[in-house]
N, C-alpha and C positions, 0 to 999 in steps of 0.2 A: 759857834764852831767856826764860822767863816771869818771871825775877827782876827786875822793873822798879822795885822799891821804892827802889833806889839810883840811879834814872835821872838825876835832876838832877846828881849828882856826876859820873857817867860822861859825861853830855853836856857838862859844863863842860870835861872833858878832851878833848873832840872825838870821842867815840865814839857813833856812831849805828848803825842797823841797817836794811838793805833786806831785805824778806821776800818770798819767792816760793814759791807752793804748788801749782804746776800741772805736769802731766807735760810734758816738753819734751825734744827730742833734744839731744845734746851741742853741735851747732853753734849751737843757740838759746841755750843757757846760756853759751857762749863769748862771744856778742854781749853778753849782760847783764853778764858780767864786764868786758868792755872798756868798756862804758858807765860802770860804776861806777868803774873806774880813772880815767877822764877826769873824772868828777864830783868826785873827791877834792880837786882844786885850785880847784873852783868853788863848792862848797857845804859849809857847816858846820852841824851836826856831820858828821864824816867817816862816810859810810855803809858803809865797808869796800870791799874789792876783789872780793868775791864775795857773792852773795845768800844769805841763810839760807833753805834749802829746807825747807818744812814739809810733812809728809804730810797727807793728808786728802781726803775726797771733794770734788771741785770746788774745792779750795783753801780749804775751810771753816776749817781750823785756822789757816792763814795770815791769813785775814780776821779771825778771832777774836783772834789775837795783836795785830794792829794796832789793833783796836777797844779792847782793854784797855790799850794803851800810853798814856802821857801825850800830850796834844795839844800837843806843843812842837816838832814838826818833827824829832824824833829817830828816829822809826820810820816807814818808808815802805813801802807795798805796791806791788809790781810785779805786774800782773795783766793777762790778756786782757780786753778789754771785755765779752765775753759773760758774764763772771762778775757784772757789774753790770747788764747789759741783758737777758739771757735768763733767768738764774736767778730773779730776782724775778717773772718772768712765769709760769714753770712751778711755782714754789713760792709760790703766792699767800698773802698774809697782810696784816694791817693794817700791820705794821711789819717790814720785812726788814732784816737786818743791813747789807747793802751800801748801804742808803739813808743810812747814817751815815758814809759815806766821801766825801771831797771829791776830785774829779778835779783833778789838778795839770797834767799834760802828757801828750800822746800821743807815742809814740816812732815807731811805724810801723804801717802797715796791712797786713792779711793777708786771704787769701780761702780758699775751699775748692775742692777738686778731686775729680773722679770718675775713678777709675783702674780698668783691667782688666788681667788677667794672661793667661798662656798657656792657662788653662782656657777662655777665650773665643777662638773662632777668629779668625785674622788678618783674615779678610774683614769682620769687625765693625770698622768704621772710625769710626763715629760713635755717640753715645749713643742715637740713635733706632734704629740698627742693633742695638745691645745690647738695647734693649727688645723688638725683634722676635724676637731670638734667645732672650731669657728667656721669652717667651710660648710658644715652641716647646719650650723646655727648662725647664719650671717647677721641677723638682727642683734646678736650678742657679741659681735666682733668689735668691741670697743675696748679701749685701754686708757688709763689715766696717766697724765704726765703733769709735772709742775712747771708748766711754761712751754709754749710752742717756740720752736727754734732753739731749744736747749739741747744739751748732750743726750738726754734720755729720749727726746723726740726724734732726733736724727738717727740714733741707733735703732729705735723702734721701727722707723720707716725703712731703713736699710734691711733689717731682719725680715720684715714683712715682704719687701720686694724680693729678697732672695728665696723666701719660702713660697712666693707666688700666692699670697693670701691677702685679701682686701680687709684691712683693719682701719678703724677710725679713732683718732686721738681725741680725748676729752681733757681740756685744760683745767687744772686746779690751782687755786691760789694758796698753796702750801701742802706739805706732805701729810699733816694730821688729818684734814678732811678727806684726802684721797685714801689714806689707809683705813679710815673709818668706813668709807663707802665700800672698799674692797672686802673688808671684814664682814660687813653687813650683807653683802651679796648684791648691792645695788650697782656696783661696778665690777664686771667680771675679772679684770686684770689691770696691771699697771707696770710701766717701766719706771724705775726709781733709782736714786742713789742708794748704795748699799745700806740697809737699815742697821740699827743697833743690834748687838748680840742678843739682847733680850726681846727682840721683835716677835719671835714665834711664841714666847711666853705671854706677851701682851695680846697677840692676835693668833690664837691656836688654830683658827680655821683658815689661815693664810699660809700658802706654800711657796717656797722659792724654787723656781724651775731652771733657772740659768743665770749666769753672771757674764759680764763682758770683759773680764780681766784676761791677762796673758796666761794664767794658770789657775787651777781651782783655788778658791779663796781659802785662807787659813780658817780652820774650824768648820768648813763646809765641804768635806771630801766627797760627798755624794751629789753635789750640785755641779753639773758640767758647765764648761765655758761655751760661749756662742761660737768661738773660733773652732773648737774641737768638734762642734756640731755642724760646722761649715755653713753657719748662718751669718757669719761676720768675717770679712776678709782679714781685718787687723783688729787686735784687741783694743779695748778702750779703757785706759787707766788714767785718771786725772790726779791732781795733787792740790794741796793747800800750801800757800807760800806767802812770804813777805816781799813787798815791793816798795822801792823808793821812786820818786820822780827823777827823770834824767838830769844829770848835772850834780847830783849828790856826790860829795867828795868820796874818793875811793877808800879813805881811812874809815869813814862812817859805815860804808858798805861792809868792809871787812870786819869791823867791830861788831855789827849786828849779826853778821853771818857766823862769826865765832861764838857769839852768845847763844844763838839759836841751836847751833850744833851741840853745845854743852847742855842746854835745857832739854832737848829732845832725847838725850841719853839718860835722863833721870828716870828711875823706876816708876815713880808715880805718874809721870807723863806718858810713858810707854803703856802703863795700865789703862790710862784714860783713852789712848788711841785704840787699844784692843777692844775696849767697851763699845766704841762706835764703829768697829770694823774698818779701822784705818791702819795701813801698813806703814811702819817707820821708814822714812827716806830723807835723812838729814843731808840733802844735797846743797852744796855751797860752791863758791868760786865759779869757774866756767862750766861746771857740771850741770847746774840747774838751768841756765839759759839754753844749753845744748838740748836738754830734755824737752824744754818748752818749744824749741824750734822744731824738733822731731814731731812733737805732738801736734803742732800747728799744721805741718805737712800732712799728717795722717787725717786730720779733720778736713783739710781741703780736698783730699782724695775721696773721703766718705761723703761730703756734701755734694760733690760732683756725681757720685754714683747714685745718691738719693734723688737728685734732681732729674737724672736720666730715667730712673725707675718710676717716679711720679706718685708713689703711694702717699697716703696722708698720715 
């Protein structure tokens, strides 16, 4: 993968690469595969039919690969927006690697959810009910997250601070073991990226109590937002997008942005997004960088609030 010394010749033959380096369930990667297949007839060089998945903490290896690649439009990063908006905030420095990436296009927006399992009594029907229950049962005041210092962890800490409840995060290496533990009752609750639409069918004993979006999520009219409950000052909505290394010609940026906008309007892709609870947001041109800049400012405010509060 790192052998890009022969990149000009390979790109001339129509070979490119889409790189993805973040934990994701199969349904999520299936959507990425479908998007890349649709892009093949709309963008050159051909980015392949499946993304190259690079291991590494918070996608660091994937980001590094893209930064080392030639700025010719042949290597594209597919990444959640938090990797460009939250990570530079918590890993402060004068020059952060993601600042050398160029946002090309947003695919869809996502949000976070708070879930509880059978360890929490059925009479606990709201997140405020949960906080009251956790105060009475402090030894059970734990929640799962897939990574400390991630969006779910920071949102959970701020919500706990606002509610005045002492909760402890438990780190999981993936959503599947976390969901399994919540469903089995060995972990009472979890803050997670919004699960698939068939989540409650797979895990009938797990309930969604709140979401972090700006409005109630499509298909979940009875699940309130953390902002309407006044547990979160600003909503948290992330996105999935395409990114080039800085210096990529404007013509290649425009070409890929146009292709992504066309692909994300396809009915099959829209259906795939709906299945994983992703809202369409085909943002291109100056719109997507502006959204990321606003998101980065929101994360900076939230991180400062969390650090002042001190919850875990």
